[in-house]
VMD Tcl script that draws the C-alpha trace (Angstrom):
set ca {
  {-127.98 -39.33 100.78}
  {-130.30 -36.34 101.30}
  {-131.87 -37.14 98.02}
  {-132.72 -40.60 98.89}
  {-134.04 -39.47 102.37}
  {-136.31 -36.91 100.66}
  {-137.37 -37.69 97.13}
  {-138.10 -41.63 97.18}
  {-138.21 -41.61 100.97}
  {-135.82 -44.22 101.53}
  {-136.00 -45.81 104.98}
  {-133.58 -48.75 104.70}
  {-130.27 -48.64 103.17}
  {-128.02 -51.20 101.62}
  {-124.53 -49.96 101.43}
  {-122.62 -52.24 98.96}
  {-119.01 -52.02 98.21}
  {-115.83 -53.69 97.25}
  {-113.73 -54.82 99.99}
  {-110.83 -52.23 100.21}
  {-110.20 -48.82 101.85}
  {-112.36 -46.40 99.72}
  {-115.69 -48.31 99.79}
  {-115.26 -49.34 103.55}
  {-114.41 -45.84 104.52}
  {-117.34 -44.36 102.31}
  {-119.62 -46.75 103.95}
  {-118.63 -45.93 107.36}
  {-119.21 -42.17 106.73}
  {-122.35 -42.94 105.14}
  {-123.60 -45.17 108.02}
  {-122.75 -42.54 110.46}
  {-124.49 -39.80 108.36}
  {-127.50 -42.11 108.09}
  {-127.74 -42.60 112.08}
  {-127.33 -38.98 112.53}
  {-130.34 -38.31 110.10}
  {-132.55 -40.75 112.45}
  {-132.11 -43.89 110.36}
  {-132.29 -46.99 112.93}
  {-128.80 -49.01 112.54}
  {-130.96 -52.16 112.00}
  {-132.06 -50.38 108.73}
  {-128.44 -50.22 107.44}
  {-127.18 -53.31 105.66}
  {-123.31 -52.89 104.65}
  {-121.52 -55.64 102.50}
  {-118.13 -55.53 101.11}
  {-117.13 -58.11 98.58}
  {-113.77 -58.91 96.95}
  {-112.89 -57.56 93.70}
  {-114.45 -59.30 90.64}
  {-116.93 -60.97 93.12}
  {-119.75 -62.21 90.69}
  {-121.91 -64.29 92.90}
  {-124.36 -61.37 93.69}
  {-127.70 -63.59 93.85}
  {-127.79 -63.91 97.62}
  {-126.50 -60.55 98.53}
  {-129.04 -58.90 96.14}
  {-131.99 -61.07 97.35}
  {-131.03 -59.93 101.01}
  {-131.27 -56.32 99.77}
  {-134.66 -56.98 98.02}
  {-135.91 -58.70 101.25}
  {-135.14 -55.60 103.34}
  {-138.26 -54.17 101.54}
  {-140.50 -56.89 102.75}
  {-141.88 -54.92 105.75}
  {-143.04 -52.02 103.69}
  {-140.00 -49.95 103.99}
  {-138.56 -48.21 101.06}
  {-134.88 -49.59 100.41}
  {-132.25 -47.66 98.61}
  {-128.95 -48.98 97.56}
  {-125.77 -46.78 97.43}
  {-123.20 -48.88 95.59}
  {-119.41 -48.31 95.96}
  {-118.86 -51.76 93.89}
  {-115.94 -51.25 91.68}
  {-114.88 -52.80 88.31}
  {-116.46 -55.85 86.66}
  {-118.14 -56.68 89.86}
  {-120.79 -54.15 88.72}
  {-121.87 -56.62 85.88}
  {-123.07 -59.25 88.36}
  {-124.60 -56.67 90.59}
  {-126.83 -54.94 88.01}
  {-127.45 -58.31 86.35}
  {-128.66 -59.91 89.43}
  {-130.63 -56.73 90.61}
  {-132.57 -56.86 87.26}
  {-133.42 -60.62 87.30}
  {-136.27 -60.50 89.80}
  {-137.82 -57.54 87.47}
  {-137.40 -55.00 90.24}
  {-137.14 -51.51 88.49}
  {-135.45 -48.24 89.62}
  {-138.50 -47.21 91.59}
  {-138.81 -50.18 93.47}
  {-135.31 -50.38 94.50}
  {-133.29 -47.08 93.76}
  {-129.63 -47.48 93.15}
  {-127.04 -44.76 93.03}
  {-123.40 -45.80 92.19}
  {-120.29 -43.89 93.11}
  {-117.77 -45.67 91.16}
  {-119.22 -47.30 87.93}
  {-118.01 -46.56 84.40}
  {-118.67 -47.22 80.76}
  {-116.39 -50.15 80.55}
  {-118.29 -51.87 83.27}
  {-121.54 -50.98 81.81}
  {-120.90 -51.77 77.98}
  {-121.57 -55.41 78.59}
  {-124.96 -54.94 80.12}
  {-128.25 -54.76 78.51}
  {-128.77 -51.05 79.24}
  {-132.49 -51.30 79.32}
  {-131.95 -52.78 82.94}
  {-130.21 -49.57 84.06}
  {-133.01 -47.17 83.38}
  {-133.45 -45.18 86.27}
  {-130.41 -46.09 88.16}
  {-128.54 -43.17 89.15}
  {-124.45 -42.35 89.14}
  {-122.82 -39.83 91.17}
  {-119.07 -38.85 91.05}
  {-118.78 -40.51 87.89}
  {-117.40 -39.64 84.52}
  {-118.48 -40.86 81.24}
  {-116.33 -40.59 78.07}
  {-119.53 -40.52 76.03}
  {-120.74 -37.10 77.56}
  {-121.34 -34.80 74.63}
  {-119.54 -31.44 75.83}
  {-117.02 -29.26 74.29}
  {-115.06 -29.55 77.48}
  {-115.06 -33.43 77.41}
  {-114.27 -33.41 73.65}
  {-111.26 -31.49 74.56}
  {-110.25 -33.57 77.46}
  {-110.55 -36.75 75.10}
  {-108.56 -35.07 72.30}
  {-105.65 -33.97 74.85}
  {-105.57 -37.54 76.19}
  {-105.47 -39.04 72.83}
  {-102.66 -36.49 71.69}
  {-100.63 -37.30 74.92}
  {-100.81 -41.02 74.75}
  {-100.44 -41.33 70.96}
  {-103.53 -43.73 70.58}
  {-106.86 -42.14 69.43}
  {-108.50 -45.64 70.39}
  {-107.73 -45.72 74.04}
  {-110.74 -44.80 76.49}
  {-110.60 -42.54 79.29}
  {-112.46 -42.99 82.81}
  {-113.22 -41.09 86.00}
  {-110.02 -41.52 87.81}
  {-108.16 -40.08 84.88}
  {-110.59 -37.20 84.63}
  {-110.15 -36.38 88.45}
  {-106.42 -36.55 88.25}
  {-106.51 -34.21 85.13}
  {-108.73 -31.87 87.04}
  {-106.76 -32.08 90.29}
  {-103.40 -31.58 88.58}
  {-104.64 -28.64 86.61}
  {-106.02 -27.06 89.91}
  {-102.30 -27.12 91.21}
  {-100.57 -26.01 87.72}
  {-102.85 -23.14 87.10}
  {-102.25 -21.12 90.41}
  {-98.35 -21.98 90.29}
  {-98.08 -20.63 86.70}
}
mol new
graphics top color blue
foreach p $ca { graphics top sphere $p radius 0.5 }
foreach p [lrange $ca 0 end-1] q [lrange $ca 1 end] { graphics top cylinder $p $q radius 0.2 }
display resetview
């Protein structure tokens, strides 16, 4: 949030999520944070849609319209699963790039993004995400451990798995 407030100078926020507890709670916390930071509540748009929601055209055009008065708009996405495909596809349709409308996504992964034209994602940001394609020794070891455990080297990993792996080991290591 601080990055959005400082770097691109976002003045209006669209908090877009999937309609369940995590996005609703995250958006409530972010709304309070933004109001405390001096953002007018009228400059905060919250929209939560059901899982699998794909009709993003109206919502995304409402987000784009937030900037009609000249304020910099930023999107914080807590959209989950395949609804990300519709979100990113519609957002790119009018030709708006990441500088015109910066987006940071909390829960988006490679499975959702694999079906998209990645050129449309240039400049979009992700936070709190894990990507199986990250080229690090730690990630390579994590994937190898997972494949050994599951007995299938074609299975993919994702951020909930990575977080649980880390969390479990944060408990196991002190206990041992």
